[in-house]
N, C-alpha and C positions, 0 to 999 in steps of 0.2 A: 644211342649207338656211340661208341668211342672210336676215335681215329688216332693212329700212331703218328706222331710228328717229330721232326728234328729241329731243335732250336738253333739259333745262330751260334751258340757256344758248343754245338755238337752233341749236346745231351738229347736223349730220346725221352719222350713222354706221351701220355695219352690225354686227349681232350675230347669233350663232347662235340659231336658233329656240328652243332649250332654255333660253335666258337671258331670254326675253321676260317670262314671268310674274314673275321676280324683279325685273326692272327696273320693271315696272308697280307691283308691291307696294311697292317701296322708293322710289317717286316720283322715280326718276332720269330718266324720260323723260316727255314730254308727248304724243307722237304716235308711231304706227308705221304702216307702209305695208301695206295689203292690195292684192289685185289690183284692187279697185274704187277705190282711192285712200287718202288719209290717214285714219286713225282717231284722233280726239282723245279722250284718256283723260279721263273725267269727263263727257263730253257724248254720245259715241257708244256704241253697244251693244258690249260685250265680254263674253267668258266670265268667270265668277267664277274667282278664283285657285285654288281647290281643286276646281273642277269638271273632270271628265275629259271629253274630247271624245268624243261619242257618235254623231255624224253619219257618214254614209258617207264613206270616204276619197275625196277628189276627185282625188288625185294617182296613183291606181292605174294609169292609162294611161302614166305616166312610168316605172314600174318595169320593169326589164329582166327578160325571161323567158329561161329556159335552152332 
């Protein structure tokens, strides 16, 4: 899955979801897009870098079944 991000220079790009934590931690992006809209790093609530996601999977309905 790809996520829309905004880099420090204001450019918009798409990254794979497994790259997001690295980009946040390395301060390479200032925002990323959630379903609800833009998330601004440093002012909006985000998960901690080393925290594992423990909430129910919201995308279960998107998985193909045999």
